[in-house]
Backbone as JSON, one array per atom type, in Angstrom:
{
  "sequence": "XXXXXXXXXXXXXXXXXXXXXXXXXXXXXXXXXXXXXXXXXXXXXXXXXXXXXXXXXXXXXXXXXXXXXXXXXXXXXXXXXXXXXXXXXXXXXXXXXXXXXXXXXXXXXXXXXXXXXXXXXXXXXXXXXXXXXX",
  "N": [[13.36, -50.33, -43.26], [11.96, -53.48, -43.14], [9.65, -55.47, -41.29], [6.16, -54.68, -40.5], [5.54, -54.9, -37.8], [7.98, -54.56, -36.49], [8.53, -51.9, -37.14], [6.4, -50.67, -35.83], [7.03, -51.27, -33.17], [9.4, -49.8, -32.92], [8.38, -47.23, -33.27], [6.76, -47.0, -30.99], [8.7, -47.13, -29.01], [10.17, -44.78, -29.56], [8.18, -42.91, -29.1], [7.77, -43.27, -26.35], [10.29, -42.46, -25.44], [10.26, -39.79, -26.19], [8.18, -38.86, -24.59], [9.29, -39.35, -22.06], [11.49, -37.65, -22.23], [10.26, -35.2, -22.19], [8.86, -35.36, -19.8], [10.81, -35.68, -17.76], [12.28, -33.15, -17.37], [10.15, -31.68, -16.35], [9.52, -33.04, -13.99], [11.92, -32.68, -12.64], [11.99, -29.88, -12.4], [9.78, -29.46, -10.77], [10.6, -30.84, -8.52], [12.84, -29.32, -7.82], [11.8, -26.77, -7.28], [10.18, -27.24, -5.18], [9.8, -28.1, -1.87], [12.4, -27.53, -1.2], [13.25, -24.87, -1.88], [11.45, -23.44, -0.43], [9.3, -22.39, -1.66], [6.99, -23.83, -1.91], [5.99, -23.76, 0.68], [5.37, -21.04, 0.95], [3.36, -20.84, -0.98], [1.46, -22.54, 0.12], [0.9, -21.18, 2.51], [-0.2, -18.8, 1.44], [-2.47, -19.84, 0.21], [-3.9, -20.78, 2.45], [-4.37, -18.36, 3.79], [-6.01, -17.04, 1.94], [-8.2, -18.78, 1.9], [-9.12, -18.47, 4.52], [-9.72, -15.73, 4.59], [-11.74, -15.3, 2.7], [-14.43, -16.16, 3.65], [-14.78, -14.25, 5.7], [-14.72, -11.86, 4.3], [-16.99, -12.23, 2.69], [-19.04, -12.23, 4.65], [-18.86, -9.61, 5.61], [-19.56, -8.16, 3.31], [-22.21, -9.08, 2.9], [-23.41, -8.1, 5.25], [-23.12, -5.35, 4.76], [-24.79, -5.02, 2.52], [-27.21, -5.76, 3.69], [-27.54, -3.71, 5.66], [-27.64, -1.55, 3.91], [-30.03, -1.96, 2.49], [-32.05, -2.13, 4.51], [-31.58, -0.24, 6.52], [-31.14, 2.55, 5.52], [-31.02, 5.24, 6.37], [-29.61, 5.18, 8.72], [-27.17, 4.37, 7.93], [-24.96, 6.11, 7.52], [-24.34, 6.84, 10.17], [-23.68, 4.37, 11.23], [-21.44, 3.64, 9.67], [-19.74, 5.7, 10.47], [-19.46, 5.12, 13.21], [-18.16, 2.62, 13.04], [-15.81, 3.37, 11.7], [-14.67, 5.16, 13.57], [-14.31, 3.37, 15.68], [-12.34, 1.67, 14.61], [-10.26, 3.52, 14.31], [-9.83, 4.29, 17.01], [-9.04, 1.83, 18.09], [-6.68, 1.35, 16.67], [-5.16, 3.56, 17.57], [-4.98, 3.01, 20.33], [-3.5, 0.66, 20.19], [-1.1, 1.6, 19.01], [-0.29, 3.42, 21.0], [0.14, 1.65, 23.09], [2.28, 0.19, 22.05], [4.22, 2.21, 21.88], [4.53, 2.83, 24.61], [5.5, 0.4, 25.52], [7.95, 0.32, 24.14], [9.17, 2.52, 25.31], [9.4, 1.69, 28.0], [11.15, -0.44, 27.57], [13.42, 0.9, 26.64], [14.02, 2.47, 28.91], [14.69, 0.47, 30.72], [16.9, -0.56, 29.41], [18.77, 1.55, 29.44], [19.09, 2.1, 32.12], [21.28, 1.9, 33.9], [23.08, 3.74, 32.93], [25.11, 6.72, 32.93], [23.86, 9.96, 33.78], [22.77, 13.31, 32.78], [22.84, 15.09, 34.9], [23.28, 17.86, 37.2], [25.78, 17.7, 38.61], [27.13, 15.75, 37.27], [29.52, 13.57, 35.64], [29.44, 13.74, 32.92], [28.58, 16.28, 32.24], [30.59, 17.98, 33.01], [32.69, 17.48, 31.31], [35.16, 18.34, 28.99], [35.01, 18.57, 25.64], [36.41, 19.5, 23.39], [39.51, 21.0, 23.07], [40.77, 24.14, 22.56], [43.53, 25.48, 21.06], [45.23, 28.37, 20.57], [47.29, 29.61, 18.12], [49.37, 32.15, 17.54], [51.0, 33.04, 15.07]],
  "CA": [[12.98, -51.52, -43.95], [11.59, -54.5, -42.21], [8.2, -55.72, -41.22], [5.35, -53.65, -39.87], [5.6, -55.03, -36.34], [9.24, -53.96, -36.04], [8.36, -50.46, -37.24], [5.49, -50.26, -34.77], [7.78, -51.32, -31.92], [10.32, -48.67, -32.92], [7.58, -46.02, -33.07], [6.35, -46.98, -29.59], [9.89, -46.81, -28.23], [10.49, -43.37, -29.76], [7.14, -42.14, -28.41], [8.07, -43.34, -24.92], [11.46, -41.64, -25.19], [9.88, -38.37, -26.27], [7.4, -38.56, -23.39], [10.23, -39.3, -20.96], [12.33, -36.46, -22.33], [9.42, -34.07, -21.77], [8.47, -35.55, -18.4], [11.93, -35.55, -16.83], [12.51, -31.77, -16.94], [9.04, -31.23, -15.5], [9.69, -33.63, -12.66], [13.07, -32.03, -12.01], [11.64, -28.51, -12.01], [8.88, -29.54, -9.61], [11.39, -31.24, -7.36], [13.74, -28.24, -7.43], [11.07, -25.62, -6.73], [9.27, -27.71, -4.15], [10.07, -27.76, -0.48], [13.78, -27.1, -1.05], [13.36, -23.42, -1.9], [10.46, -22.83, 0.43], [8.21, -21.85, -2.47], [5.8, -24.6, -1.57], [5.49, -23.26, 1.97], [4.73, -19.75, 0.68], [2.11, -21.1, -1.7], [0.53, -23.12, 1.09], [0.51, -20.1, 3.39], [-1.09, -17.91, 0.69], [-3.72, -20.55, 0.04], [-4.6, -20.78, 3.73], [-4.82, -16.99, 4.05], [-7.16, -16.76, 1.06], [-9.33, -19.6, 2.36], [-9.63, -17.88, 5.76], [-10.23, -14.37, 4.38], [-12.94, -15.26, 1.87], [-15.68, -16.11, 4.42], [-14.87, -12.98, 6.43], [-15.08, -10.86, 3.29], [-18.39, -12.45, 2.31], [-19.9, -11.8, 5.75], [-18.85, -8.14, 5.63], [-20.34, -7.69, 2.17], [-23.62, -9.37, 3.17], [-23.87, -7.12, 6.25], [-23.25, -4.05, 4.12], [-26.0, -5.03, 1.7], [-28.33, -5.78, 4.63], [-27.71, -2.35, 6.2], [-28.0, -0.64, 2.82], [-31.43, -2.13, 2.15], [-33.0, -2.01, 5.61], [-31.29, 0.93, 7.37], [-30.39, 3.52, 4.72], [-30.82, 6.49, 7.1], [-28.63, 4.94, 9.78], [-25.93, 3.87, 7.32], [-23.87, 7.05, 7.79], [-23.98, 6.72, 11.58], [-23.02, 3.07, 11.44], [-20.09, 3.7, 9.1], [-18.95, 6.58, 11.32], [-19.13, 4.36, 14.42], [-17.16, 1.61, 12.71], [-14.57, 4.06, 11.39], [-14.11, 5.65, 14.83], [-13.86, 2.21, 16.44], [-11.07, 1.23, 14.03], [-9.25, 4.52, 14.64], [-9.5, 4.17, 18.44], [-8.3, 0.58, 18.3], [-5.32, 1.58, 16.16], [-4.48, 4.5, 18.47], [-4.65, 2.28, 21.56], [-2.41, -0.26, 19.88], [0.15, 2.35, 18.83], [0.12, 3.93, 22.31], [0.68, 0.52, 23.86], [3.6, -0.12, 21.5], [5.14, 3.28, 22.3], [4.8, 2.66, 26.04], [6.35, -0.78, 25.64], [9.28, 0.73, 23.69], [9.7, 3.44, 26.32], [9.83, 0.87, 29.14], [12.31, -1.21, 27.15], [14.56, 1.83, 26.61], [14.36, 2.82, 30.29], [15.37, -0.68, 31.3], [18.18, -0.71, 28.73], [19.7, 2.62, 29.81], [18.92, 2.37, 33.54], [22.56, 2.02, 34.59], [23.94, 4.75, 32.29], [25.27, 8.01, 33.62], [22.92, 10.96, 33.29], [23.26, 14.67, 32.55], [22.47, 15.92, 36.04], [24.13, 19.04, 37.4], [27.13, 17.35, 39.05], [27.53, 14.52, 36.58], [30.79, 13.58, 34.92], [29.21, 14.05, 31.51], [28.38, 17.72, 32.07], [31.84, 18.68, 33.25], [33.72, 17.02, 30.38], [35.47, 19.26, 27.9], [35.2, 17.74, 24.45], [37.4, 20.04, 22.46], [40.37, 22.02, 23.62], [41.2, 25.01, 21.47], [44.82, 26.1, 21.25], [45.42, 29.42, 19.57], [48.67, 29.88, 17.75], [49.48, 33.44, 16.86], [52.27, 33.09, 14.37]],
  "C": [[12.63, -52.56, -42.91], [10.08, -54.62, -42.14], [7.5, -54.63, -40.42], [5.44, -53.72, -38.34], [6.88, -54.41, -35.78], [9.13, -52.45, -36.08], [7.46, -49.93, -36.12], [6.19, -50.26, -33.42], [8.73, -50.14, -31.8], [9.58, -47.36, -32.67], [7.16, -45.88, -31.61], [7.52, -46.59, -28.69], [10.23, -45.33, -28.36], [9.45, -42.47, -29.09], [7.39, -42.12, -26.91], [9.26, -42.46, -24.57], [11.12, -40.16, -25.23], [9.05, -37.97, -25.06], [8.32, -38.46, -22.18], [11.1, -38.05, -21.01], [11.55, -35.21, -21.95], [9.13, -34.17, -20.28], [9.6, -35.32, -17.42], [12.2, -34.1, -16.43], [11.38, -31.24, -16.05], [9.19, -31.77, -14.09], [10.85, -32.97, -11.91], [12.72, -30.61, -11.55], [10.7, -28.5, -10.82], [9.67, -29.9, -8.37], [12.29, -30.11, -6.88], [12.99, -27.08, -6.78], [10.13, -26.03, -5.62], [9.66, -27.21, -2.78], [11.49, -27.21, -0.3], [13.92, -25.6, -0.99], [12.4, -22.75, -0.95], [9.3, -22.24, -0.34], [6.92, -22.56, -2.13], [5.17, -24.09, -0.28], [4.79, -21.92, 1.78], [3.4, -19.93, -0.04], [1.06, -21.66, -0.76], [0.02, -22.04, 2.04], [-0.47, -19.15, 2.7], [-2.45, -18.56, 0.49], [-4.54, -20.54, 1.32], [-5.15, -19.4, 4.06], [-6.04, -16.65, 3.2], [-8.38, -17.53, 1.52], [-9.94, -19.0, 3.64], [-10.28, -16.52, 5.49], [-11.51, -14.33, 3.56], [-14.24, -15.28, 2.68], [-15.86, -14.8, 5.19], [-15.31, -11.88, 5.48], [-16.54, -11.01, 2.87], [-19.34, -11.98, 3.4], [-19.98, -10.28, 5.79], [-19.69, -7.6, 4.48], [-21.84, -7.94, 2.36], [-24.17, -8.39, 4.2], [-24.02, -5.74, 5.65], [-24.51, -3.98, 3.27], [-27.23, -5.0, 2.6], [-28.6, -4.38, 5.19], [-28.16, -1.38, 5.11], [-29.48, -0.74, 2.48], [-32.38, -1.78, 3.29], [-32.77, -0.79, 6.51], [-30.56, 2.01, 6.58], [-30.13, 4.83, 5.46], [-29.74, 6.35, 8.16], [-27.27, 4.51, 9.23], [-24.75, 4.79, 7.59], [-23.4, 6.96, 9.24], [-23.22, 5.43, 11.85], [-21.6, 3.1, 10.88], [-19.18, 4.6, 9.93], [-18.54, 5.88, 12.61], [-18.03, 3.33, 14.14], [-15.8, 2.25, 12.43], [-13.89, 4.57, 12.67], [-13.59, 4.5, 15.7], [-12.5, 1.74, 15.93], [-9.95, 2.22, 14.37], [-8.82, 4.42, 16.11], [-8.68, 2.93, 18.73], [-6.86, 0.74, 17.83], [-4.53, 2.51, 17.06], [-4.07, 3.81, 19.77], [-3.47, 1.33, 21.32], [-1.08, 0.48, 19.74], [0.63, 2.94, 20.15], [0.73, 2.83, 23.16], [2.08, 0.15, 23.37], [4.62, 0.93, 21.9], [5.51, 3.14, 23.77], [5.72, 1.46, 26.27], [7.79, -0.45, 25.22], [9.94, 1.64, 24.72], [10.2, 2.66, 27.54], [11.08, 0.06, 28.8], [13.56, -0.33, 27.13], [14.99, 2.23, 28.02], [15.12, 1.69, 30.96], [16.77, -0.83, 30.71], [19.2, 0.31, 29.23], [19.61, 2.98, 31.3], [20.25, 2.63, 34.25], [23.49, 3.06, 33.96], [24.02, 6.01, 33.13], [24.32, 9.02, 33.0], [23.58, 12.3, 33.09], [22.82, 15.59, 33.69], [23.51, 17.01, 36.24], [25.57, 18.69, 37.76], [27.66, 16.09, 38.37], [28.86, 14.7, 35.88], [30.6, 14.04, 33.48], [29.05, 15.55, 31.26], [29.71, 18.45, 32.17], [32.96, 18.28, 32.29], [33.91, 18.08, 29.3], [35.81, 18.41, 26.68], [36.35, 18.22, 23.58], [38.21, 21.11, 23.18], [40.91, 22.84, 22.46], [42.51, 25.66, 21.88], [45.01, 27.14, 20.17], [46.91, 29.63, 19.36], [48.7, 31.18, 16.97], [50.86, 33.53, 16.22], [52.28, 34.12, 13.29]]
}
């Protein structure tokens, strides 16, 4: 009951309260999932990776179309060269990693005793067997 202006004021107040009640959980959820959890950093990293990879992908696709239209006979040779290059690069990288691991292991176990002929490790008896004939 009351005048129209009072009712309008009450309606505006209730509308503001409903907007605030909707807005507060959103603000809280954004604040909670922001930098605190590190989700924002992952999203930023993913965005940067996509932005960097798109131009590279476009260049590769344009080159493929170019070769397909202008060099169809040489396309098999080119793909074979690229494939072999990638394989050789991967093999070199894996060999380098294996050599690095081998050097690291040699350095780590340099001072350990070995299994040479007169070493303490060769002459050790691990298990002694006692036979009981009862």
